[in-house]
C-alpha angles and dihedrals in degrees: 000000000000108000132155107246140170118242127189117202110217127203120235088229089062097055115105112238137020130276090264093054101075136188094057115216106186136044135171132211127256106179130024113204138076103300123142149140097054124189127185122241111238092255092049092234098109140033125214113208146149117267137171096200092109096039127286128020102295139157113269137172125225129187108246090226093047113153097182098077090250098306090126092053113136123222116225105177131049138182136074099294120103113237131210146171105023118193127189119225115242091242089056094234103106144029123213118204145159120258119190106220122178087348094305126112111234131181114241136176133208134177112262089257091056097256130128101025113199129186110220103183130049139178130053101304121112113246118186148155103034119196131168138247112244092253091052090234098113139034120221117208145156117254142174089204095109092050092048087232126151136198089273089065096078113318111141089016113114120245122251090269089047093218108067119055132315140288091261089066087078088067097046120112129176124253139162132219135181118256089253091058095253132123104030108199126192116221105175140027134198098049134248098102119131143145093033129173137170119247114249090259092049094234099107140038122218116205148154115249129204120213111166107297091347122102110183141159121250137177122210135177114269091257092057097258129121096030108186136182116241096172091077111192095347110116104194115045127136151149097055124186135176127251114242092260095043093238098109141036125220117203148144124267128189109240123170091346094309134094114237132179117260135175129207140169115270090256091057096256128124099031110189130184116233105178132043110157122161093241138037137018128264126223143149100044119190127192116219118242092248090053093237105103141046125207119194140154126252118208109212108144089307123028116264127191119221134186126208140162114282119244117262 
């Protein structure tokens, strides 16, 4: 769903508690405007995100150590289209993102300095959530292209469980494409595949899978085979992401009618809760490249981004 939301970036130094004192119970704000969908640069020094501070929802870059509450943020994209879901390539040279053009989500790529924008997908299919292969040679994304579905086929319509995703997720399959838009390759069939990313070694794909009212986390081989559930008996998990070393998965789990951040081993064992605040819900966690920090969003009226020390 493409909505205009407010995100507050929080400094790790402002989080109450240490990394060994999970679950965390208090956080404090760092910036105060419409900033969201952050993604670490491969060196961990910068964050690409969506911001409205220069007009419209556009791709921006922020220094990870920024002390100006985002006032020095640099805008990379321009134009009338609303942007979403930026992702930095592992070699640091390019940024993939979603651009909503004529009401349709398309995958685009720019150089990391904002130059040479290229649209990779076309047509009426929905194309969302781009991420990169470890060698930066391919972009993995969710698409309704193979179903022939459009935004009218379930975008902005709640999922069966009404809390994780939308009806159009049922028609999403995974595909990859080269950064020049060539060589589209289908990975999955049957629909229900979202929030996918390659493991750091490129051998596996982590993703969230929809099956009726279930929203669970799975890992498959990079070619789409051997898809296996790592959520176990949990019925409402989502927004999974790899740890920097590929040994663990950080994700959101619905507990007592709220989403909280959890971590588990890549085989599904050792699930551990990381957040437990009195207010809000937590989604979209991201592990920093050095393995020391977690970024995630907090839904509390608007959507706020927080940062805290990663679990050991």
